[in-house]
C-alpha positions as CSV (number, residue, x, y, z in Angstrom):
1,X,45.4,26.3,-35.6
2,X,42.8,23.6,-34.3
3,X,39.2,23.6,-34.5
4,X,37.4,23.4,-31.2
5,X,34.8,21.2,-31.4
6,X,31.4,22.2,-31.0
7,X,29.9,22.2,-27.6
8,X,27.7,19.2,-27.0
9,X,24.0,20.1,-26.8
10,X,22.3,18.8,-23.6
11,X,19.9,16.1,-23.8
12,X,16.4,17.2,-23.5
13,X,15.0,16.3,-20.2
14,X,12.3,13.7,-19.5
15,X,10.4,13.5,-16.2
16,X,8.5,10.6,-14.8
17,X,5.6,11.0,-12.5
18,X,4.5,8.0,-10.8
19,X,1.1,8.0,-8.9
20,X,0.5,4.7,-6.7
21,X,-2.8,3.4,-4.9
22,X,-4.6,0.8,-3.9
23,X,-6.4,-0.4,-7.3
24,X,-3.2,0.4,-9.7
25,X,0.1,2.6,-10.3
26,X,0.2,4.7,-13.2
27,X,3.5,6.0,-14.7
28,X,4.0,9.0,-17.2
29,X,7.0,10.3,-18.4
30,X,6.7,13.4,-20.5
31,X,9.5,16.1,-21.8
32,X,11.3,17.7,-24.7
33,X,13.4,14.4,-24.5
34,X,10.1,12.5,-25.8
35,X,8.6,12.6,-29.4
36,X,5.1,11.9,-27.2
37,X,4.0,11.2,-23.4
38,X,4.4,7.5,-22.6
39,X,1.6,5.8,-20.2
40,X,2.1,2.7,-18.3
41,X,0.0,0.8,-15.8
42,X,1.0,-1.3,-13.0
43,X,-0.5,-2.9,-10.3
44,X,-1.4,-1.6,-7.0
45,X,1.1,-0.1,-4.6
46,X,0.7,1.1,-1.0
47,X,3.9,1.9,1.2
48,X,2.2,0.7,4.1
49,X,1.5,-2.5,2.7
50,X,4.7,-3.4,0.7
51,X,7.9,-4.8,2.1
52,X,11.4,-3.7,1.2
53,X,11.7,-6.5,-1.5
54,X,8.0,-5.9,-3.0
55,X,8.9,-1.8,-3.1
56,X,12.1,-2.7,-5.0
57,X,10.3,-4.8,-7.4
58,X,7.3,-2.6,-7.8
59,X,9.7,0.3,-8.8
60,X,12.5,-1.7,-10.8
61,X,9.6,-3.1,-13.0
62,X,8.6,0.5,-13.6
63,X,12.0,1.6,-14.4
64,X,12.1,-1.0,-17.4
65,X,8.9,-0.1,-18.5
66,X,9.7,3.5,-19.0
67,X,12.1,5.9,-20.6
68,X,15.2,6.6,-18.6
69,X,14.2,10.1,-16.6
70,X,16.0,13.0,-15.2
71,X,13.7,13.5,-12.6
72,X,11.2,11.7,-10.7
73,X,7.9,12.7,-8.7
74,X,6.0,9.6,-6.8
75,X,2.8,9.9,-5.0
76,X,2.2,6.8,-3.2
77,X,-0.4,5.5,-1.0
78,X,0.7,5.0,2.6
79,X,4.1,7.5,2.2
80,X,2.3,9.5,5.1
81,X,5.7,10.6,7.3
82,X,9.2,11.7,6.8
83,X,10.3,8.4,7.5
84,X,7.9,6.8,4.5
85,X,9.2,9.3,2.0
86,X,13.1,8.5,3.0
87,X,12.1,4.9,2.3
88,X,10.5,5.6,-0.9
89,X,13.4,7.8,-2.3
90,X,15.6,5.2,-1.2
91,X,14.1,2.8,-3.2
92,X,13.8,5.1,-6.0
93,X,17.4,5.6,-6.0
94,X,18.2,1.9,-6.6
95,X,15.5,1.5,-9.2
96,X,16.8,5.1,-10.9
97,X,20.3,5.4,-9.7
98,X,21.7,9.4,-9.8
99,X,18.2,10.4,-10.6
100,X,16.7,12.9,-8.3
101,X,13.4,12.5,-6.7
102,X,10.1,13.7,-4.9
103,X,8.5,11.4,-2.9
104,X,4.7,11.9,-1.5
105,X,1.7,10.6,-0.8
106,X,-0.9,10.0,-3.3
107,X,-3.2,12.6,-1.7
108,X,-0.6,15.0,-2.2
109,X,-0.6,14.3,-6.3
110,X,-4.5,14.1,-6.1
111,X,-5.0,17.7,-4.6
112,X,-2.1,18.8,-6.8
113,X,-4.3,18.2,-9.7
114,X,-7.4,19.9,-8.3
115,X,-7.7,23.4,-9.6
116,X,-7.1,26.4,-7.5
117,X,-10.3,28.3,-6.2
118,X,-11.4,31.7,-7.4
119,X,-12.8,33.9,-4.8
120,X,-15.5,35.4,-4.3
121,X,-17.3,33.4,-6.5
122,X,-20.5,35.6,-7.1
123,X,-18.2,38.4,-8.0
124,X,-17.5,39.6,-11.5
125,X,-15.0,37.5,-13.3
126,X,-12.4,40.6,-13.6
127,X,-12.7,41.0,-9.7
128,X,-12.3,37.2,-8.9
129,X,-8.6,36.6,-7.4
130,X,-7.3,33.0,-7.2
131,X,-6.3,31.8,-4.1
132,X,-4.5,28.4,-3.9
133,X,-6.7,26.6,-1.7
134,X,-7.1,22.6,-2.8
135,X,-9.3,19.9,-1.3
136,X,-9.5,16.7,-2.9
137,X,-12.0,14.3,-2.1
138,X,-11.2,10.5,-3.3
139,X,-13.1,7.5,-3.1
140,X,-11.7,4.9,-4.6
141,X,-10.5,1.8,-3.2
142,X,-9.7,3.8,-0.3
143,X,-11.4,7.1,0.9
144,X,-10.3,10.3,2.4
145,X,-10.5,14.1,2.5
146,X,-7.5,16.1,2.1
147,X,-7.1,20.0,1.7
148,X,-4.4,22.9,1.8
149,X,-5.0,26.2,3.0
150,X,-3.9,29.4,1.5
151,X,-1.5,29.6,4.1
152,X,0.2,26.0,3.3
153,X,-1.3,23.9,6.0
154,X,-2.7,20.7,5.0
155,X,-5.8,18.8,6.8
156,X,-6.9,15.4,6.5
157,X,-10.1,13.2,7.4
158,X,-10.0,9.4,6.6
159,X,-7.6,7.3,4.6
160,X,-6.9,5.3,7.3
161,X,-6.8,2.3,5.4
162,X,-9.4,-0.8,4.9
163,X,-8.5,-2.0,8.6
164,X,-9.7,1.0,10.6
165,X,-12.0,2.8,8.2
166,X,-12.0,4.5,5.0
167,X,-16.0,4.6,4.7
168,X,-17.5,5.1,1.6
169,X,-14.6,3.5,-0.4
170,X,-14.8,0.9,-2.6
171,X,-13.6,-1.7,-0.2
172,X,-16.2,-0.6,2.3
173,X,-19.0,-1.0,-0.3
174,X,-18.0,-4.4,-1.4
175,X,-17.5,-5.7,2.3
176,X,-20.9,-4.1,3.2
177,X,-22.3,-6.2,0.1
178,X,-20.8,-9.2,1.2
179,X,-21.9,-8.9,4.8
180,X,-25.6,-8.5,3.3
181,X,-25.4,-11.2,1.1
182,X,-24.0,-13.8,3.7
183,X,-26.3,-12.4,6.4
184,X,-29.3,-13.2,3.9
185,X,-27.7,-16.3,3.1
186,X,-27.8,-17.4,6.7
187,X,-31.4,-16.4,6.9
188,X,-32.5,-18.8,4.1
């Protein structure tokens, strides 16, 4: 009688979340496969402003600095359409071959971090019910308001980038300040 070797214990999973915007990219790896979460920051990344070489370089630099994940979720500024998300998944597949990737935009990741609403607010706590309605108002390097209703439909106002708008964003505020300085300098 030969002994049957014990079944190999599957490795504990590691998940990698990447949030990329106009100011910086933050990557966090977590899961039972790690003693503690790993967080690293990288430079800015906007899919609309990166060519294929730059996108591949950004994702490969993250892959080198982080533990190998079993699954990835990437929310990147500029990833608005199905084609954009497919482009992001294709670049991720090169940086992390064979790893499942959920690709979306940074508004979606911000929205999912927002708490669900409890309704009606003035009712006693026991009578409130939680509905999954979320709204994120972003005013960073860019600006946008993005929300999802209980029916799953989404709506967006703004977020068109520094050329077309982003009123109230950090970029907009700095440009207005520089214009005021130049205007005052010309009048002196």
